N, C-alpha and C positions, 0 to 999 in steps of 0.2 A: 389295371384289371380290365379284362375284356368282358363287356356286358352284352348279352344276347337280347336284342330288342326286336319287337315285332310291330307291325302296323295293325291298328284295330280293324276288325272285320266290320265294314260299314253296315249299319242297320241291325247288327246283333247287339244284344245287351252285354254290358261289361260290368264287372264287379267293382264297386267303389270302395276305397279303403279310407280309414280314419287315421289321424295322426297317432292316436293311441295304438292302433293295430300295427302301424309301420314301426313305431318304437319297439313294440314287443317282438316283431320279426327281427329287428337288429339285435336286440338283447339276447334272443335265443339262437342267433347265428344263421337264421334263414336268409337274411340279407347281410352280407359282410359289412363290417363297420367302415371300411375304406371305400365302399361303393358311393359314387357321387351321383345324387339324384335329388329331385324335388317332388313334392306331392302337390299336384295342381287339381283342385276340385275333385279329389279322390283318386286321381290317376297318377301312377308313378311315371315320372319323366326322367330318363337318364340324361346326364349332362355330358356334353361334348368335351373332348380333350382341349386343353388350352395351349395356345401357341406362345412363342417368345414375346411378341409385341404385347400380348395380353398381360403377361407377367411383368414386363417392364412398366407398363402403364399402371397396373394395379399397385406395384411396389412404390412407384413415385407418388401416386395419389395417397397411398397409405401414409407415407412420410409427411406429405404436405398437410393432410387433414389432421394428423396426430399433433402437428405443431400449431395449427391455426383454429381448430374447432374449439368452441367454448368448453370450459371444464365441466359443465353440467350435462354434456352430451357424451355418449359412449360411441366409439368408432368400432363397428362390427366388420370383420373381414371374413367373408364366406361363413358368416354366422347363420344358423338356422333361425328364421323368424316365422313364428306360427301365427298365421293370419286368421284361421278359423279351424274348426274341428276336422276339416278335410283338406286343408291347404297349408303347406309350409314351403318357404323358398329359402335359397341360400344366395343372396345377392353378393356380388364381388365386394362391395363396400356399402355400408349404410350408417347413418347417424340417427340416434334415438336417445331419449332421456336416460341418463346414467342410473337414475333411481329404479329403472326397470330391468329385469332379467329378460333374456330373449323370449322365453316362453310366455311372458306377461305382456309383450309388446302388441298393441293393436296397430292396424295399418295407419291410422291417423296420428299415432305417436311418432312415426318415422318421418324425420325432417327431410332426409335425402337418401335416395338409393342410386348407386352408380353401378351399371352393368357394362362390362367391357366385352365387346362382341367380335367374334370372328365368324365361324360357321353358324353360330347361334343367333345371328342378327335378326333373321325373320321371326324367330321365337321370342327374342327379347323385345323387339318393337311391336310384336303382335300379341299373342296370347298372354305372355308374361306382363306386358305393359297394361293390358286390360285387367288382369288380376290385381296389379298394384293400384290402379285407379279405383276399381270396385271396392277395395278395402281401404281407400282413403289415404294412401301414401301421399305425402304432401308434394313431393317432387321426384322425378325420375330422370336420370341422364343415361342415355345409351351411347357409349363411345365405340365407334368403329375402330377396331384395333389397328388395322393397316393404314387407314387414311387419317385417323384421329378426328374425323368429323363427329360431332356430338349432337344427338337428338335430345332436346330439352323438353320434357313433359311437365306441364303445370296445370293446376286447377282440376284435380281428379273429380270424376262424376260417378255416382253410384251405379250407373248402367255400364261402367267399364270404359267409358270414353274419357278423353282429356280435353279440357276447355282450350288448352293451348299446347301446340307441338311446334317447336322451332328447330330448324337445322342451323347449327353453329359451325363455322369454319374452324380449323385447328388453331388459328391465330386470334380467335375471338376470346376476350376475357369473359369468363363465366363466373357468376356468383349465385349461390342458392338464394331463392327469394327470402327465406327465413334467416339467412346468414349473410347479409350484404357486405360484411367485413372480410369475407373470404373471396379471393379472386384467383381463378385458375385458367391458364391457357394451355390446352392440350399439346400445342406445338412445343412448349417449353419443357415438357416432362422428359426426363432421361433416367 
């Protein structure tokens, strides 16, 4: 679907939307159900198309995490996670307690978010990373789809910063801090 997007007029007020309002717009057909977007602090942000490497990495990580994650965690794949009344995101992959449904997940419940980035690298490492930190997501990995370099964000802070951000080469073995039994090398994914 082709989405018409505009750039905000600097200095002019914009209308903020709530999750409830966006859900109603989808239910009534104002926004098509197949439109890919996120709601970031009340603003609708269209998602970029995904390339081949994005899909290859996402599928491989999906298989690996489905086999290795503890049974008490749910693996969400492009699942809407509602962080507050004005913010929902659809990370490529995330792990959170199985006892929770996506609409009940708080940021601190999310053990790991993985974003696979092509054209969205600046957004994923910038605004979106700040949103995840602000809401207390425990760990964020941003994987550059073409190079497979991974940016590992840990120790979220309420001001939207991360206490630790490390660049990991594709052949580095990565383990989520909360799940040391899982080891992933992006170079090995196919």
